[in-house]
C-alpha positions, -999 to 999 in steps of 0.1 A, spaced: -281 805 101 -260 782 78 -269 752 100 -308 760 97 -306 762 60 -286 729 58 -313 713 80 -341 725 56 -324 715 26 -322 677 39 -358 680 50 -370 687 11 -370 650 4 -392 643 32 -414 669 24 -416 661 -14 -426 622 -5 -452 634 17 -466 657 -6 -466 631 -31 -483 606 -9 -512 634 0 -517 638 -36 -521 601 -42 -548 602 -12 -565 633 -28 -564 616 -61 -594 597 -59 -618 623 -46 -605 646 -71 -617 620 -99 -650 615 -85 -659 654 -82 -647 654 -118 -666 626 -130 -696 641 -111 -689 673 -131 -686 656 -167 -710 651 -193 -723 616 -197 -712 615 -235 -679 628 -226 -675 599 -203 -685 572 -223 -663 583 -252 -630 596 -233 -635 579 -197 -629 598 -163 -603 625 -164 -589 651 -138 -608 679 -153 -640 676 -173 -640 685 -210 -675 702 -207 -685 712 -173 -722 696 -165 -744 698 -133 -772 676 -148 -759 650 -122 -767 673 -94 -796 690 -110 -816 657 -109 -808 647 -73 -818 681 -63 -854 675 -79 -863 654 -47 -843 678 -24 -871 675 4 -864 637 6 -825 642 -1 -826 667 32 -847 640 50 -824 614 45 -797 640 54 -815 645 90 -819 610 97 -784 601 90 -771 629 110 -792 621 142 -785 586 137 -746 592 133 -742 614 163 -768 599 185 -755 563 177 -719 575 183 -723 589 216 -743 559 230 -721 535 214 -691 551 230 -708 552 262 -719 513 260 -684 503 247 -663 522 274 -686 509 303 -683 476 294 -648 475 287 -639 486 321 -649 458 343 -633 434 317 -600 452 326 -601 447 359 -587 412 372 -605 420 408 -640 416 392 -657 384 398 -660 364 367 -639 385 346 -619 357 326 -657 343 319 -671 377 307 -639 381 286 -646 348 268 -682 354 265 -677 385 245 -647 370 225 -670 341 217 -696 367 202 -665 377 177 -657 342 165 -694 328 160 -726 348 155 -765 335 150 -768 343 114 -787 368 96 -822 353 100 -820 347 136 -808 384 141 -836 396 120 -862 374 138 -848 388 169 -847 427 159 -885 424 140 -903 400 163 -889 402 198 -872 439 198 -899 452 172 -869 476 159 -888 487 125 -898 521 111 -878 538 140 -844 555 148 -837 530 175 -837 505 143 -808 523 128 -790 526 162 -792 499 184 -779 468 164 -747 483 162 -746 498 200 -720 472 212 -690 459 191 -670 434 207 -636 442 188 -640 479 200 -648 463 237 -615 447 235 -597 472 221 -609 498 248 -602 472 276 -564 468 264 -561 504 268 -576 500 303 -551 477 313 -522 501 302 -533 527 331 -515 519 363 -536 501 387 -523 522 416 -547 550 403 -575 529 408 -563 516 444 -557 553 454 -589 568 443 -606 537 465 -585 548 495 -595 581 491 -634 568 492 -642 570 452 -666 546 443 -666 524 408 -686 554 392 -664 581 401 -632 561 395 -646 550 360 -660 588 348 -631 609 370 -600 588 357 -606 559 336 -627 574 310 -605 607 307 -573 588 305 -587 564 274 -592 597 255 -570 586 227 -587 551 225 -622 568 229 -618 592 199 -599 562 176 -631 542 184 -656 571 180 -642 577 144 -650 543 134 -680 541 148 -693 572 133 -680 561 99 -700 529 104 -733 545 111 -731 573 85 -720 549 57 -747 523 68 -775 514 46 -780 478 50 -802 483 85 -825 507 68 -832 480 40 -836 452 68 -857 470 92 -873 504 75 -905 498 55 -912 537 59 -895 559 26 -898 590 50 -875 570 76 -847 561 51 -812 574 60 -794 593 32 -770 564 19 -801 543 15 -821 566 -3 -792 576 -28 -787 537 -33 -822 534 -41 -819 564 -68 -791 548 -86 -805 512 -85 -836 529 -101 -816 548 -126 -796 515 -134 -829 497 -138 -838 523 -164 -807 521 -179 -808 484 -185 -845 483 -197 -829 485 -233 -845 509 -262 -879 490 -265 -901 516 -250 -904 552 -236 -887 544 -202 -859 534 -221 -858 564 -242 -862 586 -209 -831 569 -192 -810 578 -222 -812 617 -211 -802 604 -176 -762 608 -166 -760 574 -148 -725 578 -143 -726 611 -133 -754 606 -107 -728 576 -93 -705 601 -89 -727 629 -75 -739 603 -50 -706 597 -36 -698 635 -31 -732 642 -15 -725 613 11 -687 618 18 -687 654 23 -697 659 60 -681 625 73 -649 638 59 -647 668 80 -644 648 113 -612 628 109 -592 659 113 -605 666 147 -597 627 159 -565 625 139 -538 636 166 -554 607 186 -559 583 162 -523 564 160 -518 563 197 -550 547 200 -550 522 178 -517 511 186 -515 512 222 -552 490 223 -538 470 197 -505 453 211 -516 441 246 -532 405 248 
């Protein structure tokens, strides 16, 4: 019992450091939440604080005025995030498998081809012309999914993880009569669960936070994802605030809590996606380290 008590005491400094680090990580989110509930005049007078001086829900009420569009944006973002993550993980895992196998013909050229796309890109204008005029990716869910479907860095990360799996497993499966697809789905893909979970989190965050594809490829306001919709609301408020006191628009804008709405939009966007991390946390470190150290 004495040894156990001594061991518990020795762990106290580590627990205190971890607790302090956790508080530092939580502090920005808490400040954003507090700012979204603080009256605009209090923010202008005293700045942001840990607790609102006067609780004010005006920012959330303004966002709720157009709740149907907010819910539509949520629906579009959820469909794009879930569907895009599943498809992207499947494409990346499938593309990385032949690149990891030296027995595959031209695998060196294929590796160089993927690497080349990481070093050099065609630029935004050719990309836009291909998406608009050739692939006709406009005003559809696919316009928000296909451009991010294959990521060269994630392909290399997954390829490196595959290379860490003993080749004897593949050879034994081939001796037992398994084909390439069976080897991939029954052996390689399940064993790559840590790196798959890691890249899934990155891809999920990328799809959820993206608003750029919406600006470039979505003209129909009913197809706007949540992030683009909230960005539009914030931009409109900033425009009204910068109009000066020369007309009725400026008078109306003076009652709008622009800072509070910025914070409220942040809370609206980070809410669902922050719940994903705990489910993949146990795979995160292993997946990113094992896949990154091999050339």
